[in-house]
C-alpha positions as CSV (number, residue, x, y, z in Angstrom):
1,M,-32.9,-13.2,-1.6
2,A,-30.2,-13.9,-4.7
3,I,-30.4,-11.5,-7.3
4,A,-30.0,-13.0,-10.8
5,G,-26.5,-13.3,-11.6
6,Q,-24.7,-13.2,-8.7
7,Q,-23.1,-16.0,-6.4
8,T,-24.7,-16.9,-2.9
9,A,-21.9,-19.0,-1.7
10,D,-20.1,-17.3,0.7
11,I,-16.1,-16.7,0.2
12,L,-15.4,-19.6,2.6
13,D,-17.0,-22.4,0.9
14,N,-16.2,-24.8,-1.6
15,A,-17.7,-23.3,-4.3
16,N,-15.5,-20.1,-4.4
17,E,-12.2,-21.6,-4.1
18,A,-10.6,-20.6,-7.4
19,K,-12.5,-17.1,-6.5
20,R,-10.6,-17.5,-3.0
21,G,-7.3,-18.6,-4.3
22,E,-7.1,-15.5,-7.0
23,I,-8.0,-13.1,-3.7
24,V,-5.3,-14.3,-1.6
25,E,-2.8,-14.0,-4.4
26,L,-4.1,-10.4,-4.7
27,L,-3.6,-9.9,-0.9
28,K,-0.5,-11.6,-1.0
29,Q,0.8,-9.0,-3.1
30,A,-0.5,-6.4,-1.3
31,Y,1.2,-8.0,2.1
32,W,4.4,-7.3,0.3
33,M,3.9,-3.8,-1.0
34,E,3.0,-2.8,2.7
35,L,6.0,-4.5,3.9
36,E,8.2,-3.2,1.4
37,T,7.0,0.3,2.1
38,V,7.4,0.1,5.6
39,M,11.2,-0.4,4.9
40,S,11.5,2.2,2.3
41,Y,9.9,4.9,5.0
42,I,12.7,3.5,7.4
43,A,15.4,4.6,5.3
44,N,13.8,7.6,3.7
45,S,12.7,9.1,7.0
46,T,16.6,8.7,8.5
47,N,18.6,9.5,5.2
48,P,17.4,12.8,4.8
49,D,19.4,15.6,5.6
50,G,18.6,19.4,4.9
51,V,16.2,21.9,7.0
52,R,13.2,21.0,4.5
53,A,13.7,17.2,5.1
54,R,12.1,17.6,8.7
55,E,8.5,17.5,8.1
56,I,9.1,14.7,5.1
57,S,10.8,12.7,7.5
58,E,8.3,13.1,10.1
59,A,5.6,12.1,7.9
60,L,7.0,9.1,6.6
61,A,8.2,8.5,10.4
62,E,4.7,8.7,11.2
63,D,3.0,6.5,8.0
64,I,5.9,3.2,9.2
65,D,3.2,2.3,11.8
66,E,-0.1,2.9,9.9
67,E,1.8,0.7,6.7
68,L,2.8,-2.1,9.0
69,G,-0.6,-2.4,10.4
70,H,-1.9,-2.5,6.6
71,A,0.5,-5.6,6.1
72,K,-0.7,-7.4,9.2
73,L,-4.2,-6.8,8.2
74,F,-3.8,-8.6,4.8
75,A,-1.6,-11.6,6.5
76,Q,-4.5,-11.9,8.7
77,R,-7.1,-12.0,5.8
78,I,-4.6,-14.3,4.0
79,K,-4.8,-16.6,7.0
80,D,-9.0,-16.3,7.5
81,L,-9.1,-17.3,3.7
82,Y,-7.3,-20.5,4.2
83,G,-4.2,-19.1,2.4
84,I,-0.8,-19.3,4.2
85,V,1.2,-16.4,4.5
86,P,4.3,-16.1,2.8
87,G,8.0,-16.2,4.0
88,T,10.6,-13.9,3.3
89,L,12.0,-16.4,0.6
90,E,9.1,-15.1,-1.7
91,F,10.1,-11.5,-1.5
92,S,10.5,-9.3,-4.7
93,P,11.3,-5.9,-4.0
94,S,9.6,-3.9,-6.8
95,Q,9.9,-0.5,-5.6
96,K,12.6,1.0,-7.6
97,M,11.4,4.9,-7.0
98,L,10.9,4.4,-3.0
99,Q,15.3,4.1,-3.3
100,P,16.9,6.3,-0.8
101,P,18.8,9.2,-2.9
102,A,21.8,9.4,-3.7
103,Q,22.2,13.0,-2.2
104,Q,20.7,13.2,1.3
105,T,19.0,17.0,0.4
106,D,16.8,15.4,-2.7
107,V,14.2,15.4,-0.3
108,V,12.1,15.6,-3.5
109,H,13.4,12.2,-5.1
110,V,11.4,10.8,-1.7
111,I,8.5,12.9,-2.2
112,K,8.2,11.7,-5.9
113,G,8.9,8.0,-4.7
114,V,6.3,8.2,-2.1
115,I,3.6,9.6,-4.6
116,D,4.2,6.5,-6.9
117,A,4.5,4.2,-4.3
118,E,1.3,5.3,-3.4
119,S,-0.2,5.1,-6.2
120,G,0.8,1.8,-7.4
121,A,-1.1,0.5,-4.2
122,I,-4.1,3.0,-4.8
123,N,-3.9,0.8,-8.1
124,H,-3.8,-3.3,-6.4
125,Y,-6.2,-2.2,-4.2
126,N,-8.9,-0.9,-6.4
127,K,-8.4,-4.2,-8.6
128,I,-8.4,-6.2,-4.7
129,I,-11.6,-4.0,-4.4
130,E,-13.3,-5.7,-8.0
131,A,-12.0,-8.7,-7.1
132,C,-13.8,-9.2,-4.2
133,D,-17.6,-7.2,-5.9
134,G,-20.2,-9.8,-4.6
135,V,-18.4,-12.4,-3.6
136,D,-15.5,-11.2,-0.4
137,W,-17.4,-8.2,1.6
138,V,-15.1,-8.8,3.9
139,T,-11.9,-8.4,2.0
140,Q,-13.5,-6.0,0.5
141,D,-14.7,-3.6,3.3
142,M,-11.1,-3.8,4.9
143,V,-9.6,-2.9,1.5
144,I,-11.6,0.1,1.4
145,D,-10.4,1.1,4.8
146,I,-7.0,0.4,3.6
147,L,-7.4,2.2,0.2
148,R,-8.7,5.5,1.9
149,D,-5.6,5.6,3.9
150,E,-3.2,5.6,1.1
151,Q,-5.2,7.9,-0.9
152,G,-4.7,10.4,2.1
153,H,-0.9,9.5,2.1
154,R,-0.3,10.6,-1.5
155,R,-2.6,13.5,-1.3
156,L,-0.4,14.8,1.5
157,F,2.5,14.0,-0.4
158,E,1.5,15.7,-3.3
159,G,1.1,18.7,-1.3
160,F,4.8,18.7,0.0
161,L,6.0,18.4,-3.7
162,R,3.5,21.2,-4.9
163,E,5.5,23.3,-2.0
164,F,9.0,21.9,-3.2
165,E,8.1,23.4,-7.2
166,V,6.6,26.8,-6.0
167,S,9.5,27.1,-3.9
168,S,11.7,26.2,-6.9
169,D,10.3,28.2,-9.1
170,R,10.8,31.3,-7.0
171,H,14.8,30.8,-6.8
């Protein structure tokens, strides 16, 4: 039963070719965001020094596999929607805040970079969810699950930042 004003054709139907193309482009951007995050998390889980850096490094190291898993999900969904998963020549880095700090003991820089990257992912994934509404339930459901993970990551690093801010206020 179709609801007035809603499309009833499946996302894979020819009638939804334009919408499918829009969603594929959004998924490609998400794919690159996740892969860039993996690269940055590897660097930022390896470089930090100091007693207070260990927990941050460990949290980032744990997130690497999850972020890579997200990239794989996006890649498969791009293919499922008749898109082509892009190669490295199409990659353009954009996560300036996640670049390793000049001082390896500047863990707050890393924390703020993670929060910035997770916030960017959350905003982008909300766009995908909205674009899929009423036409691509499968992609929407997948991205909602990934969004939940990203919100959890951001929340964890917001907690780290609050702890560092309280600690620096005492000194």
